[in-house]
PADOTI-129442 format. One line per field, with one value per residue: residue in three letters; residue number from 1; y, z, x of N, C-alpha, C in turn. Coordinates in steps of 0.001 Angstrom, whole numbers. Layout:
REM PADOTI-129442
residu = ALA,...
num = NUM,...
n.c2 = Y,...
n.c3 = Z,...
n.c1 = X,...
ca.c2 = Y,...
ca.c3 = Z,...
ca.c1 = X,...
c.c2 = Y,...
c.c3 = Z,...
c.c1 = X,...
REM end
This chain:
REM PADOTI-129442
residu = UNK,UNK,UNK,UNK,UNK,UNK,UNK,UNK,UNK,UNK,UNK,UNK,UNK,UNK,UNK,UNK,UNK,UNK,UNK,UNK,UNK,UNK,UNK,UNK,UNK,UNK,UNK,UNK,UNK,UNK,UNK,UNK,UNK,UNK,UNK,UNK,UNK,UNK,UNK,UNK,UNK,UNK,UNK,UNK,UNK,UNK,UNK,UNK,UNK,UNK,UNK,UNK,UNK,UNK,UNK,UNK,UNK,UNK,UNK,UNK,UNK,UNK,UNK,UNK,UNK,UNK,UNK,UNK,UNK,UNK,UNK,UNK,UNK,UNK,UNK,UNK,UNK,UNK,UNK,UNK,UNK,UNK,UNK,UNK,UNK,UNK,UNK,UNK,UNK,UNK,UNK,UNK,UNK,UNK,UNK,UNK,UNK,UNK,UNK,UNK,UNK,UNK,UNK,UNK,UNK,UNK,UNK,UNK,UNK,UNK,UNK,UNK,UNK,UNK,UNK,UNK,UNK,UNK,UNK,UNK,UNK,UNK,UNK,UNK,UNK,UNK,UNK,UNK,UNK,UNK,UNK,UNK,UNK,UNK,UNK,UNK,UNK,UNK,UNK,UNK,UNK,UNK,UNK,UNK,UNK,UNK,UNK,UNK,UNK,UNK,UNK,UNK,UNK,UNK,UNK,UNK,UNK,UNK,UNK,UNK,UNK,UNK,UNK,UNK,UNK,UNK,UNK,UNK,UNK,UNK,UNK,UNK,UNK,UNK,UNK,UNK,UNK,UNK,UNK,UNK,UNK,UNK,UNK,UNK,UNK,UNK,UNK,UNK,UNK,UNK,UNK,UNK,UNK,UNK,UNK,UNK,UNK,UNK,UNK,UNK,UNK,UNK,UNK,UNK,UNK,UNK,UNK,UNK,UNK,UNK,UNK,UNK,UNK,UNK,UNK,UNK,UNK,UNK,UNK,UNK,UNK,UNK,UNK,UNK,UNK,UNK,UNK,UNK,UNK,UNK,UNK,UNK,UNK,UNK,UNK,UNK,UNK,UNK,UNK,UNK,UNK,UNK,UNK,UNK,UNK,UNK,UNK,UNK,UNK,UNK,UNK,UNK,UNK,UNK,UNK,UNK,UNK,UNK,UNK,UNK,UNK,UNK,UNK,UNK,UNK,UNK,UNK,UNK,UNK,UNK
num = 1,2,3,4,5,6,7,8,9,10,11,12,13,14,15,16,17,18,19,20,21,22,23,24,25,26,27,28,29,30,31,32,33,34,35,36,37,38,39,40,41,42,43,44,45,46,47,48,49,50,51,52,53,54,55,56,57,58,59,60,61,62,63,64,65,66,67,68,69,70,71,72,73,74,75,76,77,78,79,80,81,82,83,84,85,86,87,88,89,90,91,92,93,94,95,96,97,98,99,100,101,102,103,104,105,106,107,108,109,110,111,112,113,114,115,116,117,118,119,120,121,122,123,124,125,126,127,128,129,130,131,132,133,134,135,136,137,138,139,140,141,142,143,144,145,146,147,148,149,150,151,152,153,154,155,156,157,158,159,160,161,162,163,164,165,166,167,168,169,170,171,172,173,174,175,176,177,178,179,180,181,182,183,184,185,186,187,188,189,190,191,192,193,194,195,196,197,198,199,200,201,202,203,204,205,206,207,208,209,210,211,212,213,214,215,216,217,218,219,220,221,222,223,224,225,226,227,228,229,230,231,232,233,234,235,236,237,238,239,240,241,242,243,244,245,246,247,248,249,250,251,252,253,254,255,256,257,258,259,260,261,262,263,264,265,266,267,268,269,270
n.c2 = 168368,167660,168596,166458,164106,164338,164132,161467,160113,160755,159415,156738,156369,156748,154570,152446,153002,152541,149770,148824,149719,148158,145596,145949,146224,143670,142161,143197,142319,139616,139529,140309,138131,136144,137098,136770,133968,133244,134323,132783,130215,130600,131135,128652,127074,128082,127335,124552,124061,124770,122773,120594,121018,120651,117949,116834,117505,115984,113420,113338,113307,110910,109088,109232,108141,105588,104664,104454,102435,100343,99998,98987,96631,95272,94945,93255,91004,90232,89492,87354,85589,84993,83830,81668,80140,79597,78166,75911,74783,74207,72412,70097,69089,66808,66065,67414,66862,69494,70264,68251,68562,71043,70420,68590,70296,71996,70251,69508,71944,72362,70261,71064,73371,72671,70260,68307,68206,66659,68017,66888,65722,68004,69294,67507,67818,70500,70242,68699,70462,72653,71338,70733,73333,74178,72497,73409,76018,75538,74688,74867,76341,79095,80261,79669,81097,83758,83922,83664,85893,88072,87598,88115,90842,91910,91322,92988,95475,95351,95316,97847,99395,98738,99884,102588,102818,102399,104709,106597,105910,106541,109335,110015,109366,111344,113580,112979,113239,115978,116953,116169,117731,120296,120322,120232,122664,124422,124143,125103,127730,128718,128546,130298,132690,133086,133473,135778,137622,137782,138913,141417,142484,142633,144432,146719,147165,147679,150011,151738,151744,152937,155455,156368,156391,158233,160478,160729,161157,163523,165158,165056,166286,168743,169629,169763,171863,174007,174738,176891,178621,177771,175370,173811,173792,172334,169811,169234,169169,166615,165515,166387,165205,164845,166750,168065,170849,172735,173230,176406,177589,179941,181936,181210,180634,178696,175474,175042,173176,171959,171990,170180,167821,167493,167020,164629,162912,163003,161933,159330,158395,158117
n.c3 = 25063,25122,27206,27395,27068,29320,31254,30825,31470,34168,35130,34495,36022,38558,38708,38633,41009,42840,42453,43165,45793,46878,46598,48228,50700,50972,51088,53400,55256,55020,56064,58682,59491,59361,61325,63565,63586,63945,66492,68020,67704,68851,71491,72164,71953,74040,76252,75976,76359,79027,80163,79446,80993,83524,83410,83178,85650,87358,86474,87246,90045,90355,89363,91323,93460,92441,92271,94970,95764,94112,95103,97633,96846,95674,97905,99383,97696,97868,100571,100520,98912,100548,102730,101510,100872,103441,104337,102722,103659,106289,105852,105253,107589,110388,111025,113431,115845,116487,118174,120013,121128,122313,124227,125795,126712,128238,130247,131434,132404,134285,136066,136890,138286,140271,141383,143855,143554,143112,142893,140788,139323,138649,136958,134854,133959,133131,131067,129264,128788,127549,125301,124003,123521,121746,119582,118915,118151,115903,114250,111162,111135,111890,109879,107561,108157,108228,105610,104083,105029,104212,101520,100886,101557,99776,97351,97476,97403,94858,93259,93863,92793,90082,89514,89799,87730,85565,85723,85118,82452,81323,81734,80197,77643,77266,77180,74826,73003,73288,72344,69646,68835,69288,67404,65102,65391,65248,62567,61348,62286,61072,58382,58356,59058,56804,54900,55971,55857,53099,52519,53717,52084,49667,50395,50898,48314,47038,48347,47424,44700,44849,45804,43583,41626,42761,42598,39810,39276,40611,38985,36588,37372,38051,35516,34323,35676,34506,32244,30597,32692,32407,30959,32612,34889,34025,33564,36086,37625,37727,39888,42116,43951,44520,47148,47982,48639,45890,44305,43643,40466,38845,35921,34243,36657,38698,40309,43802,45847,47947,46866,44767,46216,47546,45374,44476,46563,46358,43836,44268,45745,43988
n.c1 = 116054,112573,109731,107964,109462,111080,109138,108305,110686,110826,108573,109275,111608,110529,108763,110614,111911,109853,109476,111996,112074,110027,111159,113353,112081,110976,113323,114385,112502,113011,115624,115063,113534,115505,117250,115646,115321,117981,118569,116838,117930,120451,119721,118583,120873,122451,120872,120968,123691,123907,122304,123883,126203,125071,124324,126890,127990,126364,127030,129703,129460,128049,129933,131914,130499,130057,132691,133363,131597,132516,135091,134518,133299,135455,137080,135429,135389,138043,138201,136414,137780,139972,138631,137494,139737,140580,138382,138526,140899,140147,138117,139408,140283,139712,136286,134057,131492,129825,127731,127706,130262,129952,128056,129467,131450,129953,129092,131526,132417,130451,130963,133468,132950,131157,131820,133739,136926,140092,143392,144747,142647,141268,143060,143052,140404,140488,142280,140815,138708,140008,140916,138533,137629,139569,139073,136522,137085,138503,136591,134722,132448,132163,133668,132214,129912,130852,131731,129343,127953,129599,129538,126826,126693,128574,127371,125117,126374,127473,125170,124166,126234,125979,123491,124079,125897,124209,122646,124608,125150,122677,122564,124770,123879,121961,123616,124933,122833,122363,124794,124646,122468,123483,125510,123979,122592,124742,125505,123180,123155,125465,124686,122485,123729,125305,123290,122130,124254,124515,122033,122401,124403,123018,120993,122514,123429,120980,120258,122247,121551,119030,119728,121182,119166,117417,118999,119117,116415,116077,117646,116198,113787,114771,115592,113100,111998,113202,111960,109521,107217,104483,104653,106333,104758,102564,103719,104762,102514,101570,102773,101466,99248,95690,94326,96557,98664,99686,102865,103951,104654,106416,106843,109842,111076,113215,113115,113630,116017,114650,112063,112363,112948,110511,108836,109925,109233,106456,106130,106995,104869,102801
ca.c2 = 167357,168357,168324,165148,163087,164443,163598,160009,159675,160870,158323,155472,156297,156583,153178,151619,153251,151826,148334,148572,149918,146978,144497,146241,145917,142209,141683,143598,141383,138356,139691,140318,136733,135432,137555,136125,132541,133149,134573,131628,129113,130946,130946,127205,126556,128475,126486,123181,124024,124770,121413,119701,121190,120031,116497,116498,117586,114820,112241,113369,112863,109484,108319,109144,107174,104256,104269,104043,101125,99354,99734,98095,95326,94631,94528,92095,89860,89803,88777,86077,84720,84517,82945,80425,79361,79139,77143,74684,74181,73671,71270,68923,68603,65882,66712,67261,67145,70748,70274,67314,69188,72119,69769,68058,71439,72479,69283,69604,73196,72160,69419,71833,74421,72159,69025,68360,67526,66749,68876,66129,65595,69338,69533,66669,68473,71706,69813,68294,71680,73392,70559,70933,74713,74237,71857,74301,77181,75071,74319,75738,76981,80551,80646,79638,82210,84990,83870,83939,87287,88968,87360,88852,92280,92256,91277,94221,96572,95228,95740,99311,99934,98567,100879,103885,102757,102573,106137,107288,105657,107298,110741,110148,109350,112676,114473,112664,113868,117421,117205,116064,118896,121466,120249,120627,124100,125123,124162,125990,129106,129073,128736,131520,133840,133294,134070,137137,138463,138017,139868,142729,142958,143001,145656,147852,147411,148319,151381,152502,151923,153916,156783,156765,156720,159490,161557,160888,161766,164928,165856,165215,167294,170038,170018,170129,173168,175048,175142,178043,178383,177020,173996,173122,173586,171238,168554,168980,168956,165180,165141,167008,164460,165184,168054,168630,172196,172703,174115,177521,177741,181215,181921,181351,180380,177337,174845,174926,171789,171473,171721,168948,166702,167311,166393,163235,162161,162895,161033,157978,157996,157919
ca.c3 = 25321,25428,28511,27365,27337,30732,32039,30698,32264,35583,35458,34444,37199,39761,38714,39043,42435,43596,42381,43964,47195,47288,46744,49409,51866,51066,51523,54798,56045,55020,57011,60023,59786,59609,62640,64585,63620,64502,67940,68621,67740,69830,72817,72388,72154,75397,77188,75861,76986,80474,80492,79302,82191,84655,83251,83451,87099,87965,86129,88081,91389,90259,89192,92644,94249,91884,92648,96375,95795,93479,96032,98665,96200,95530,99251,99725,96905,98435,101812,100161,98412,101708,103519,100748,101077,104832,104440,102086,104593,107456,105449,105158,108944,110877,111355,114815,116122,117243,119240,121039,121791,123178,125356,126637,127356,129275,131355,132080,133169,135446,137015,137422,139186,141374,141965,144754,142742,143511,141998,139578,138564,138130,135816,133754,133422,132418,129826,128368,128407,126571,124064,123326,123036,120558,118493,118510,117465,114591,113469,109992,111208,111878,108566,106625,108504,107742,104140,103584,105347,103328,100159,100754,101576,98524,96281,97585,96938,93393,92692,93999,91824,88741,89370,89576,86377,84633,85741,84384,81028,80924,81652,79071,76420,77152,76727,73425,72251,73301,71448,68267,68558,69212,66103,64124,65555,64748,61105,60985,62552,60019,57154,58493,59014,55402,54249,56489,55292,51700,52537,54021,50883,48685,50879,50645,46879,46725,48854,46474,43488,45141,45857,42209,40946,43325,42018,38421,39314,40985,37809,35635,37906,37943,34101,34035,36266,33715,31143,30901,33835,32058,30587,33818,35801,33484,33801,37513,38271,37917,41171,43211,43988,45362,47755,48489,48158,44736,44319,42721,39459,38121,34631,34306,38009,38906,41584,44801,46213,48761,45967,44034,47153,47759,44170,44463,47512,45800,42708,44805,46314,42932
ca.c1 = 115009,111330,109121,107297,110477,111465,108016,108378,111837,110467,107653,110018,112485,109689,108286,111752,112139,108821,109777,113190,111685,109261,112107,114151,111258,110908,114638,114541,111689,113756,116730,114464,113180,116764,117743,114802,115677,119337,118477,116162,118894,121486,119098,118477,122234,122864,120135,121480,125014,123663,121856,125045,127045,124364,124482,128292,128181,125713,127838,130906,129053,127709,131168,132549,129729,130326,134058,133326,130941,133403,136181,133986,133087,136769,137507,134614,135853,139333,137888,135784,138846,140736,137775,137333,140965,140545,137344,139050,141866,139436,137280,140272,140553,138679,135030,133611,130093,129918,126724,128189,131402,129450,127405,130549,132106,129033,129132,132828,132432,129579,131713,134596,132465,130335,132363,134890,137943,141492,144166,145035,141407,140938,143939,142578,139193,140910,142916,139732,137964,140831,140949,137234,137600,140432,138343,135428,137653,138956,135427,134527,131132,132313,134184,131089,129018,131490,131753,127988,127599,130361,129037,125563,126998,129272,126378,124319,127225,127591,123884,124126,127193,125397,122422,124737,126469,123088,122316,125678,124925,121489,122960,125704,123068,121359,124695,125164,121740,122608,125922,124143,121619,124365,126173,122958,122360,125926,125411,122074,123590,126413,123923,121674,124644,125666,122126,121949,125315,124151,120920,122974,125092,121979,120330,123418,123391,119699,120322,123063,120761,117974,120363,121501,117906,116920,119803,118667,115082,116265,118149,115092,112863,115454,115511,111704,111709,113845,111083,108658,106341,103275,105028,106815,103635,101755,104436,104946,101215,101351,103350,100704,97990,94545,94105,97805,98966,100562,104026,103726,105697,106350,107546,111285,111618,113721,112734,114691,116336,113534,110942,112659,112784,109073,108297,110372,108415,105110,106196,107113,103581,101808
c.c2 = 168075,167886,166951,164028,163111,163846,162066,159451,159685,159731,156982,155307,156053,155165,152228,151772,152509,150324,147990,148735,148734,145790,144695,145900,144410,141639,142037,142672,140019,138411,139663,138898,135920,135812,136866,134648,132343,133328,133386,130450,129362,130728,129460,126606,126870,127582,125054,123048,124024,123379,120428,119790,120533,118512,116067,116539,116363,113545,112176,112868,111360,108615,108168,108119,105750,103764,103784,102645,100045,98989,98760,96700,94574,94149,93284,90854,89322,88999,87406,85077,84126,83526,81610,79520,78778,78005,75814,73976,73524,72437,69982,68335,67647,66646,66424,67536,68352,70755,69370,67904,70278,71536,69210,69189,71977,71574,69381,70865,73068,71339,70209,72827,73848,70946,69300,67515,67686,67620,68151,66025,66926,69663,68730,67292,69709,71352,69414,69514,72460,72673,70761,72350,74873,73633,72745,75508,76821,74693,75321,76487,78491,81038,80690,80802,83535,85061,84252,85390,88249,88824,88120,90361,92732,92270,92538,95427,96562,95674,97265,99978,99859,99585,102262,103941,102964,104045,106945,107123,106456,108778,110976,110153,110707,113688,114246,113296,115378,117773,117167,117284,120162,121498,120697,122126,124900,125234,125116,127455,129588,129375,130040,132758,134148,133962,135526,138085,138791,139039,141288,143335,143433,144289,146884,148211,148112,149771,152271,152774,152977,155321,157298,157179,158013,160677,161823,161581,163229,165748,166109,166306,168688,170554,170456,171523,174325,175507,176323,177669,177515,175572,173204,172816,172426,169887,168205,168776,167472,164696,165712,166361,165116,166611,168678,170009,172112,173661,175188,177689,179061,181128,182161,181051,178931,176797,174817,173443,171180,171149,170398,167722,166428,166613,164928,162383,161960,161902,159579,157454,157632,156479
c.c3 = 25724,26750,28580,27684,28789,31637,32009,31528,33755,36011,35488,35682,38460,39861,39159,40528,43287,43611,43282,45453,47738,47516,47983,50680,52070,51596,52988,55715,56134,56032,58455,60450,60117,60968,63763,64730,64259,66019,68663,68754,68775,71254,73147,72686,73565,76432,77172,76512,78510,80930,80437,80520,83409,84608,83613,84945,87786,87691,86999,89489,91387,90115,90515,93518,93765,92270,94091,96493,95218,94379,97115,98094,96088,96880,99684,98986,97430,99723,101516,99667,99563,102531,102814,100922,102481,104992,103842,103010,105763,107094,105356,106536,109372,111318,112809,114882,117055,118405,120401,121818,122757,124421,126330,127389,128490,130507,132135,132929,134425,136522,137677,138474,140416,142094,142928,144132,143337,142511,140694,138681,137918,136911,134599,133106,132592,131085,128799,127863,127343,125229,123269,122748,121758,119348,117974,117730,116063,113685,112340,110040,111115,110525,107532,106878,107981,106215,103555,103835,104391,101881,99920,100665,100264,97348,96288,97067,95415,92706,92732,92979,90403,88492,89088,88159,85320,84564,84949,82880,80508,80755,80447,77736,76190,76666,75241,72536,72160,72350,69984,67896,68447,67877,64995,64172,64994,63228,60636,61183,61458,58713,57202,58442,57574,54647,54689,55927,53830,51611,52820,52795,49850,49097,50652,49161,46457,47175,47905,45186,43678,45188,44455,41463,41464,42753,40579,38385,39682,39809,36789,36099,37811,36500,33750,34550,35459,32530,31571,31984,33508,31754,31804,34760,35344,33770,35278,38266,38519,39253,42361,43300,44878,45824,48283,47871,47022,44916,43263,41786,38733,36874,34838,35647,38136,40248,42529,45084,47038,47899,45247,44938,47428,46574,44064,45390,46987,44652,43188,45350,45222,42417
c.c1 = 113718,110753,108474,108286,110938,110391,108032,109528,111501,109549,108393,110908,111666,109152,109399,112050,111114,109096,110969,112893,110912,110186,112980,113379,111152,112221,114882,113731,112377,114902,116211,114100,114428,117342,116979,115163,117052,119318,117837,117129,119993,120970,119005,119849,122725,122181,120663,122855,124892,123222,123028,125953,126403,124502,125907,128582,127577,126510,129090,130594,128772,128955,131914,131840,130001,131720,134118,132713,131858,134575,135732,133751,134404,137297,136742,135067,137180,139115,137288,136828,139653,139920,137569,138563,140996,139536,137815,140045,141148,138619,138082,140599,139448,137429,134662,132125,130068,128937,127172,129341,130935,128769,128437,131236,131251,129067,130441,132929,131583,130300,132832,134132,131753,130944,133523,135982,139321,142216,144465,143816,141024,141791,143490,141344,139560,141542,141865,138948,138729,140893,139661,137145,138432,139729,137205,135937,138132,137792,135224,133207,131241,132812,133052,130129,129564,131466,130385,127571,128299,129884,127736,125827,127659,128302,125511,125101,127357,126312,123767,125050,126640,124284,123009,125312,125380,122673,123342,125476,123733,121819,123879,124950,122417,122395,124976,124091,121941,123743,125477,123315,122459,125109,125219,122701,123523,125896,124317,122463,124537,125688,123130,122565,125060,124522,121934,123003,125037,123029,121427,123652,124077,121280,121205,123432,122115,119683,121122,122281,119676,118557,120683,120240,117314,117685,119376,117310,115171,116755,117057,114131,113474,115399,114090,111386,112299,113002,110235,107671,105155,103589,105488,105682,102777,102398,104517,103634,100934,101925,102585,99339,96944,94486,95379,98034,99976,101724,103806,104909,105484,107209,109032,111911,112050,113236,113926,114941,115212,112334,111137,112476,111319,108441,108696,109508,106997,105066,106249,105775,102563,101814
REM end
């Protein structure tokens, strides 16, 4: 093969190497971009998982508080049920004028304490006083008071429980949003990993191709160096751009391995 054909082969291989090197650089930038996107998604996933744990802790505390409130509500409802039954029973008894009974009791007590009474009269007063006290104790006034008080307290407890339940629902919705986003991130991470693995495979393939082309170029340059000094020098001068120091080619002298590597690098720069 003459020097011209070798020179053409060297130029063709060098052009292919430049194209392949450019594609390799583009693919490497793509891999770098994928790595950056992957790291960003992983960081977001870690932060979201931390937020999810915080929400779960708050929900656990809120549920305990709600259970305490609900227990008190149930106790209040049980008391109201009992008081209602008691009130119904008392409402069926004869009605008394409570104010009048209290006034009579006051008068009887006054007579008992200030009057000069016989033993018989005193016993009669005591009997009347005890009778009035019994009637007052049977009055439904205290039952109604207790019923209304417990009813108000139970209602407040129920309102408090409902507010806690609303907070739990709000926190649960946030967890649901985080779960949806984590699912989305997981799919994106899987897709990016597939793209990145493909990019790695392609880069390895490009590296192998570049090594093969470099070996071919080295062989061509080695063959060029075997020609007579003048012919080889003429062909190899195309690899010595500008003001760079030229490799000295003597008649019949072969290029060393270092010379060939230098020429390859120069050829790649042209």
